Backbone as JSON Lines, residues from 0, in Angstrom:
{"i":0,"aa":"M","n":[89.88,12.69,56.06],"ca":[89.0,12.91,54.97],"c":[88.2,11.63,54.73]}
{"i":1,"aa":"K","n":[86.9,11.83,54.59],"ca":[86.03,10.68,54.37],"c":[86.03,10.32,52.9]}
{"i":2,"aa":"S","n":[85.88,9.09,52.72],"ca":[85.83,8.6,51.35],"c":[84.45,8.87,50.75]}
{"i":3,"aa":"I","n":[84.39,9.01,49.45],"ca":[83.12,9.26,48.76],"c":[82.2,8.05,48.92]}
{"i":4,"aa":"Y","n":[82.8,6.91,48.96],"ca":[81.99,5.7,49.1],"c":[81.34,5.62,50.47]}
{"i":5,"aa":"M","n":[82.02,6.07,51.47],"ca":[81.46,6.03,52.81],"c":[80.31,7.02,52.94]}
{"i":6,"aa":"M","n":[80.42,8.15,52.3],"ca":[79.35,9.14,52.38],"c":[78.1,8.63,51.66]}
{"i":7,"aa":"S","n":[78.27,8.0,50.53],"ca":[77.11,7.53,49.79],"c":[76.46,6.36,50.51]}
{"i":8,"aa":"A","n":[77.23,5.55,51.2],"ca":[76.68,4.42,51.93],"c":[75.84,4.9,53.1]}
{"i":9,"aa":"A","n":[76.25,5.98,53.71],"ca":[75.51,6.47,54.86],"c":[74.22,7.17,54.43]}
{"i":10,"aa":"V","n":[74.2,7.76,53.25],"ca":[73.04,8.51,52.79],"c":[72.01,7.6,52.12]}
{"i":11,"aa":"T","n":[72.47,6.6,51.4],"ca":[71.57,5.74,50.64],"c":[70.79,4.82,51.58]}
{"i":12,"aa":"Q","n":[69.49,4.83,51.41],"ca":[68.63,3.92,52.17],"c":[67.78,3.16,51.16]}
{"i":13,"aa":"T","n":[67.44,1.97,51.49],"ca":[66.57,1.21,50.59],"c":[65.16,1.73,50.77]}
{"i":14,"aa":"S","n":[64.49,1.82,49.67],"ca":[63.1,2.29,49.74],"c":[62.22,1.14,50.22]}
{"i":15,"aa":"P","n":[61.13,1.48,50.87],"ca":[60.26,0.41,51.33],"c":[59.66,-0.33,50.14]}
{"i":16,"aa":"S","n":[59.42,-1.6,50.31],"ca":[58.88,-2.39,49.2],"c":[57.47,-1.92,48.89]}
{"i":17,"aa":"F","n":[57.14,-1.95,47.62],"ca":[55.84,-1.47,47.19],"c":[54.73,-2.44,47.58]}
{"i":18,"aa":"H","n":[55.02,-3.72,47.47],"ca":[54.03,-4.74,47.77],"c":[54.25,-5.31,49.16]}
{"i":19,"aa":"N","n":[53.16,-5.54,49.82],"ca":[53.19,-6.12,51.15],"c":[53.73,-7.55,51.04]}
{"i":20,"aa":"P","n":[54.68,-7.94,51.91],"ca":[55.22,-9.3,51.82],"c":[54.16,-10.38,51.98]}
{"i":21,"aa":"G","n":[53.12,-10.11,52.75],"ca":[52.04,-11.09,52.89],"c":[51.3,-11.3,51.58]}
{"i":22,"aa":"H","n":[51.1,-10.22,50.83],"ca":[50.45,-10.34,49.54],"c":[51.33,-11.1,48.56]}
{"i":23,"aa":"L","n":[52.62,-10.84,48.6],"ca":[53.53,-11.57,47.72],"c":[53.5,-13.06,48.03]}
{"i":24,"aa":"R","n":[53.49,-13.4,49.32],"ca":[53.44,-14.81,49.72],"c":[52.15,-15.47,49.21]}
{"i":25,"aa":"M","n":[51.02,-14.75,49.37],"ca":[49.74,-15.3,48.9],"c":[49.76,-15.5,47.39]}
{"i":26,"aa":"W","n":[50.36,-14.56,46.67],"ca":[50.42,-14.68,45.21],"c":[51.24,-15.91,44.81]}
{"i":27,"aa":"F","n":[52.38,-16.09,45.43],"ca":[53.24,-17.22,45.05],"c":[52.68,-18.56,45.52]}
{"i":28,"aa":"D","n":[51.74,-18.55,46.45],"ca":[51.08,-19.78,46.87],"c":[49.82,-20.06,46.04]}
{"i":29,"aa":"S","n":[49.38,-19.1,45.25],"ca":[48.13,-19.25,44.49],"c":[48.4,-19.98,43.17]}
{"i":30,"aa":"P","n":[47.35,-20.52,42.55],"ca":[47.52,-21.18,41.25],"c":[47.87,-20.2,40.13]}
{"i":31,"aa":"L","n":[47.74,-18.91,40.37],"ca":[48.05,-17.91,39.33],"c":[49.51,-17.47,39.36]}
{"i":32,"aa":"R","n":[50.34,-18.12,40.16],"ca":[51.72,-17.67,40.34],"c":[52.52,-17.65,39.04]}
{"i":33,"aa":"Q","n":[52.09,-18.42,38.03],"ca":[52.85,-18.44,36.78],"c":[52.61,-17.2,35.92]}
{"i":34,"aa":"F","n":[51.59,-16.42,36.25],"ca":[51.29,-15.21,35.49],"c":[51.91,-13.99,36.17]}
{"i":35,"aa":"N","n":[52.19,-12.99,35.35],"ca":[52.66,-11.72,35.89],"c":[51.45,-11.01,36.51]}
{"i":36,"aa":"P","n":[51.49,-10.69,37.79],"ca":[50.31,-10.12,38.44],"c":[49.89,-8.77,37.87]}
{"i":37,"aa":"H","n":[50.85,-7.99,37.41],"ca":[50.5,-6.67,36.87],"c":[49.76,-6.81,35.54]}
{"i":38,"aa":"I","n":[50.23,-7.71,34.69],"ca":[49.57,-7.93,33.41],"c":[48.17,-8.53,33.64]}
{"i":39,"aa":"L","n":[48.06,-9.46,34.58],"ca":[46.77,-10.06,34.89],"c":[45.79,-9.0,35.39]}
{"i":40,"aa":"L","n":[46.25,-8.09,36.22],"ca":[45.4,-7.01,36.72],"c":[44.95,-6.09,35.59]}
{"i":41,"aa":"I","n":[45.84,-5.81,34.65],"ca":[45.48,-4.97,33.51],"c":[44.43,-5.67,32.66]}
{"i":42,"aa":"I","n":[44.61,-6.96,32.41],"ca":[43.64,-7.71,31.6],"c":[42.28,-7.74,32.29]}
{"i":43,"aa":"L","n":[42.24,-8.01,33.58],"ca":[40.98,-8.02,34.3],"c":[40.32,-6.64,34.29]}
{"i":44,"aa":"G","n":[41.1,-5.6,34.43],"ca":[40.56,-4.24,34.37],"c":[39.96,-3.93,33.01]}
{"i":45,"aa":"V","n":[40.64,-4.34,31.95],"ca":[40.13,-4.11,30.6],"c":[38.82,-4.86,30.39]}
{"i":46,"aa":"I","n":[38.74,-6.09,30.89],"ca":[37.51,-6.88,30.75],"c":[36.36,-6.2,31.49]}
{"i":47,"aa":"I","n":[36.6,-5.77,32.72],"ca":[35.54,-5.14,33.5],"c":[35.1,-3.82,32.88]}
{"i":48,"aa":"I","n":[36.05,-2.99,32.49],"ca":[35.7,-1.7,31.88],"c":[35.02,-1.92,30.53]}
{"i":49,"aa":"G","n":[35.52,-2.86,29.75],"ca":[34.9,-3.17,28.45],"c":[33.47,-3.67,28.63]}
{"i":50,"aa":"G","n":[33.25,-4.52,29.61],"ca":[31.89,-5.0,29.87],"c":[30.95,-3.87,30.24]}
{"i":51,"aa":"G","n":[31.42,-2.96,31.06],"ca":[30.6,-1.8,31.43],"c":[30.3,-0.92,30.23]}
{"i":52,"aa":"L","n":[31.3,-0.71,29.38],"ca":[31.07,0.12,28.2],"c":[30.11,-0.54,27.23]}
{"i":53,"aa":"F","n":[30.24,-1.86,27.04],"ca":[29.3,-2.56,26.17],"c":[27.88,-2.49,26.73]}
{"i":54,"aa":"F","n":[27.73,-2.64,28.05],"ca":[26.41,-2.54,28.67],"c":[25.8,-1.17,28.41]}
{"i":55,"aa":"I","n":[26.58,-0.13,28.62],"ca":[26.09,1.23,28.4],"c":[25.74,1.44,26.92]}
{"i":56,"aa":"Y","n":[26.59,0.94,26.02],"ca":[26.36,1.1,24.58],"c":[25.05,0.44,24.16]}
{"i":57,"aa":"F","n":[24.83,-0.82,24.56],"ca":[23.63,-1.52,24.13],"c":[22.38,-0.97,24.81]}
{"i":58,"aa":"R","n":[22.5,-0.5,26.05],"ca":[21.35,0.11,26.71],"c":[20.97,1.41,25.98]}
{"i":59,"aa":"Q","n":[21.96,2.21,25.61],"ca":[21.7,3.45,24.88],"c":[21.11,3.15,23.5]}
{"i":60,"aa":"K","n":[21.61,2.11,22.85],"ca":[21.11,1.72,21.54],"c":[19.64,1.29,21.63]}
{"i":61,"aa":"D","n":[19.29,0.54,22.68],"ca":[17.91,0.12,22.88],"c":[17.01,1.31,23.17]}
{"i":62,"aa":"Q","n":[17.49,2.26,23.96],"ca":[16.69,3.46,24.25],"c":[16.46,4.27,22.98]}
{"i":63,"aa":"N","n":[17.48,4.38,22.14],"ca":[17.32,5.11,20.88],"c":[16.32,4.41,19.97]}
{"i":64,"aa":"R","n":[16.32,3.08,19.97],"ca":[15.38,2.32,19.16],"c":[13.96,2.54,19.68]}
{"i":65,"aa":"Q","n":[13.79,2.55,21.0],"ca":[12.47,2.79,21.58],"c":[11.97,4.2,21.22]}
{"i":66,"aa":"I","n":[12.86,5.16,21.27],"ca":[12.48,6.53,20.94],"c":[12.08,6.62,19.47]}
{"i":67,"aa":"S","n":[12.84,5.98,18.59],"ca":[12.53,6.05,17.16],"c":[11.21,5.34,16.87]}
{"i":68,"aa":"L","n":[10.9,4.27,17.61],"ca":[9.62,3.58,17.4],"c":[8.45,4.46,17.82]}
{"i":69,"aa":"T","n":[8.6,5.13,18.93],"ca":[7.49,5.96,19.4],"c":[7.35,7.25,18.6]}
{"i":70,"aa":"E","n":[8.43,7.68,17.96],"ca":[8.35,8.9,17.16],"c":[7.61,8.64,15.85]}
{"i":71,"aa":"D","n":[7.64,7.44,15.36],"ca":[6.95,7.1,14.12],"c":[5.44,7.07,14.4]}
{"i":72,"aa":"K","n":[4.67,7.92,13.74],"ca":[3.24,8.05,14.03],"c":[2.48,6.77,13.75]}
{"i":73,"aa":"E","n":[2.78,6.14,12.62],"ca":[2.08,4.9,12.3],"c":[2.39,3.82,13.31]}
{"i":74,"aa":"E","n":[3.62,3.75,13.72],"ca":[4.01,2.74,14.71],"c":[3.31,3.02,16.04]}
{"i":75,"aa":"K","n":[3.18,4.28,16.39],"ca":[2.51,4.65,17.63],"c":[1.04,4.25,17.58]}
{"i":76,"aa":"I","n":[0.39,4.5,16.45],"ca":[-1.02,4.11,16.29],"c":[-1.15,2.6,16.35]}
{"i":77,"aa":"F","n":[-0.22,1.91,15.7],"ca":[-0.25,0.44,15.71],"c":[-0.09,-0.1,17.13]}
{"i":78,"aa":"Q","n":[0.82,0.48,17.9],"ca":[1.01,0.04,19.29],"c":[-0.23,0.32,20.13]}
{"i":79,"aa":"Q","n":[-0.9,1.44,19.85],"ca":[-2.14,1.74,20.57],"c":[-3.23,0.73,20.23]}
{"i":80,"aa":"L","n":[-3.32,0.35,18.96],"ca":[-4.31,-0.65,18.56],"c":[-4.04,-2.0,19.23]}
{"i":81,"aa":"L","n":[-2.77,-2.38,19.31],"ca":[-2.44,-3.63,19.99],"c":[-2.8,-3.56,21.47]}
{"i":82,"aa":"G","n":[-2.59,-2.41,22.07],"ca":[-2.96,-2.22,23.47],"c":[-4.47,-2.31,23.66]}
{"i":83,"aa":"K","n":[-5.22,-1.7,22.74],"ca":[-6.68,-1.77,22.81],"c":[-7.15,-3.22,22.66]}
{"i":84,"aa":"R","n":[-6.54,-3.93,21.71],"ca":[-6.92,-5.33,21.51],"c":[-6.71,-6.15,22.77]}
{"i":85,"aa":"D","n":[-5.56,-5.97,23.39],"ca":[-5.27,-6.71,24.61],"c":[-6.22,-6.33,25.74]}
{"i":86,"aa":"A","n":[-6.55,-5.05,25.85],"ca":[-7.45,-4.59,26.91],"c":[-8.85,-5.14,26.71]}
{"i":87,"aa":"I","n":[-9.33,-5.15,25.46],"ca":[-10.67,-5.68,25.19],"c":[-10.74,-7.17,25.49]}
{"i":88,"aa":"M","n":[-9.7,-7.89,25.08],"ca":[-9.69,-9.33,25.35],"c":[-9.65,-9.6,26.85]}
{"i":89,"aa":"T","n":[-8.92,-8.8,27.58],"ca":[-8.88,-8.96,29.04],"c":[-10.25,-8.69,29.65]}
{"i":90,"aa":"K","n":[-10.92,-7.66,29.15],"ca":[-12.26,-7.34,29.67],"c":[-13.24,-8.47,29.35]}
{"i":91,"aa":"M","n":[-13.11,-9.09,28.19],"ca":[-13.99,-10.2,27.84],"c":[-13.76,-11.4,28.76]}
{"i":92,"aa":"I","n":[-12.51,-11.65,29.09],"ca":[-12.2,-12.75,30.01],"c":[-12.74,-12.44,31.4]}
{"i":93,"aa":"D","n":[-12.58,-11.19,31.83],"ca":[-13.11,-10.79,33.14],"c":[-14.63,-10.92,33.18]}
{"i":94,"aa":"L","n":[-15.28,-10.58,32.06],"ca":[-16.73,-10.67,31.98],"c":[-17.18,-12.13,32.1]}
{"i":95,"aa":"E","n":[-16.44,-13.04,31.44],"ca":[-16.77,-14.47,31.56],"c":[-16.58,-14.96,32.99]}
{"i":96,"aa":"D","n":[-15.53,-14.47,33.64],"ca":[-15.31,-14.85,35.04],"c":[-16.44,-14.36,35.94]}
{"i":97,"aa":"E","n":[-16.92,-13.14,35.67],"ca":[-18.04,-12.6,36.45],"c":[-19.3,-13.43,36.25]}
{"i":98,"aa":"L","n":[-19.52,-13.9,35.02],"ca":[-20.69,-14.74,34.75],"c":[-20.59,-16.06,35.5]}
{"i":99,"aa":"K","n":[-19.39,-16.66,35.48],"ca":[-19.19,-17.92,36.19],"c":[-19.37,-17.74,37.69]}
{"i":100,"aa":"A","n":[-18.97,-16.57,38.21],"ca":[-19.1,-16.3,39.64],"c":[-20.53,-15.9,40.01]}
{"i":101,"aa":"G","n":[-21.36,-15.64,39.01],"ca":[-22.74,-15.27,39.26],"c":[-22.92,-13.81,39.63]}
{"i":102,"aa":"K","n":[-21.98,-12.96,39.29],"ca":[-22.06,-11.54,39.63],"c":[-22.94,-10.75,38.67]}
{"i":103,"aa":"I","n":[-23.12,-11.27,37.43],"ca":[-23.97,-10.59,36.45],"c":[-24.95,-11.6,35.85]}
{"i":104,"aa":"S","n":[-26.03,-11.06,35.28],"ca":[-27.03,-11.94,34.68],"c":[-26.59,-12.36,33.28]}
{"i":105,"aa":"E","n":[-27.27,-13.39,32.78],"ca":[-26.95,-13.93,31.45],"c":[-27.23,-12.88,30.37]}
{"i":106,"aa":"D","n":[-28.33,-12.14,30.49],"ca":[-28.67,-11.13,29.47],"c":[-27.65,-10.0,29.44]}
{"i":107,"aa":"K","n":[-27.27,-9.52,30.61],"ca":[-26.28,-8.44,30.69],"c":[-24.92,-8.92,30.16]}
{"i":108,"aa":"F","n":[-24.6,-10.18,30.43],"ca":[-23.35,-10.75,29.92],"c":[-23.33,-10.73,28.4]}
{"i":109,"aa":"H","n":[-24.41,-11.23,27.77],"ca":[-24.45,-11.27,26.31],"c":[-24.42,-9.87,25.7]}
{"i":110,"aa":"E","n":[-25.09,-8.94,26.35],"ca":[-25.1,-7.56,25.85],"c":[-23.69,-6.96,25.88]}
{"i":111,"aa":"Q","n":[-23.01,-7.07,27.01],"ca":[-21.66,-6.52,27.13],"c":[-20.67,-7.3,26.28]}
{"i":112,"aa":"F","n":[-20.82,-8.62,26.25],"ca":[-19.88,-9.45,25.48],"c":[-19.97,-9.12,24.0]}
{"i":113,"aa":"N","n":[-21.19,-8.94,23.48],"ca":[-21.34,-8.59,22.07],"c":[-20.78,-7.2,21.78]}
{"i":114,"aa":"A","n":[-20.93,-6.27,22.72],"ca":[-20.36,-4.93,22.54],"c":[-18.82,-5.02,22.48]}
{"i":115,"aa":"Y","n":[-18.23,-5.78,23.39],"ca":[-16.77,-5.98,23.36],"c":[-16.35,-6.69,22.08]}
{"i":116,"aa":"K","n":[-17.15,-7.65,21.66],"ca":[-16.83,-8.4,20.44],"c":[-16.83,-7.48,19.22]}
{"i":117,"aa":"D","n":[-17.81,-6.57,19.14],"ca":[-17.86,-5.61,18.03],"c":[-16.64,-4.69,18.05]}
{"i":118,"aa":"M","n":[-16.28,-4.21,19.24],"ca":[-15.08,-3.35,19.35],"c":[-13.83,-4.12,18.94]}
{"i":119,"aa":"L","n":[-13.74,-5.38,19.35],"ca":[-12.57,-6.19,19.03],"c":[-12.47,-6.42,17.53]}
{"i":120,"aa":"I","n":[-13.6,-6.65,16.87],"ca":[-13.59,-6.84,15.42],"c":[-13.09,-5.58,14.72]}
{"i":121,"aa":"K","n":[-13.54,-4.41,15.17],"ca":[-13.1,-3.14,14.57],"c":[-11.6,-2.95,14.77]}
{"i":122,"aa":"V","n":[-11.1,-3.23,15.97],"ca":[-9.68,-3.05,16.26],"c":[-8.85,-4.02,15.42]}
{"i":123,"aa":"K","n":[-9.29,-5.28,15.35],"ca":[-8.53,-6.26,14.55],"c":[-8.55,-5.89,13.07]}
{"i":124,"aa":"F","n":[-9.67,-5.35,12.59],"ca":[-9.75,-4.91,11.2],"c":[-8.75,-3.77,10.95]}
{"i":125,"aa":"N","n":[-8.67,-2.83,11.88],"ca":[-7.71,-1.71,11.73],"c":[-6.26,-2.24,11.78]}
{"i":126,"aa":"I","n":[-6.0,-3.21,12.63],"ca":[-4.65,-3.8,12.69],"c":[-4.33,-4.49,11.38]}
{"i":127,"aa":"K","n":[-5.29,-5.21,10.83],"ca":[-5.06,-5.91,9.57],"c":[-4.79,-4.92,8.45]}
{"i":128,"aa":"Q","n":[-5.53,-3.8,8.44],"ca":[-5.3,-2.78,7.41],"c":[-3.9,-2.19,7.51]}
{"i":129,"aa":"M","n":[-3.42,-2.0,8.73],"ca":[-2.09,-1.4,8.9],"c":[-0.98,-2.37,8.52]}
{"i":130,"aa":"T","n":[-1.2,-3.67,8.69],"ca":[-0.14,-4.63,8.39],"c":[-0.08,-4.98,6.91]}
{"i":131,"aa":"E","n":[-1.12,-4.67,6.16],"ca":[-1.09,-4.98,4.73],"c":[-0.49,-3.88,3.92]}
């Protein structure tokens, strides 16, 4: 009759180690050996996931702010006026460059420049009215 202990010894096998011995050696040779690797991995995972969530949160918040700005009619008109102002000023600079390059005559320059100047005055007046 076989002993119970002999039967259990023959059946029981050690399970394979979960971590590769090479990885364990590298861990114990690293400067992080004083930390528990599982806890360190959890902390790093929380930092990475938290950073991603914060990025998504602030990007969504910025998109919502942009949508609310464009939905406001007065704000939309104001943004259009600022765009017109910038476009007119750019055209005036381009016109001066054309005059310096000799592409247009002095009379045509003054005619177009004064027209742009009048438009710019109207746009700036409308911007001033909206900001007051």
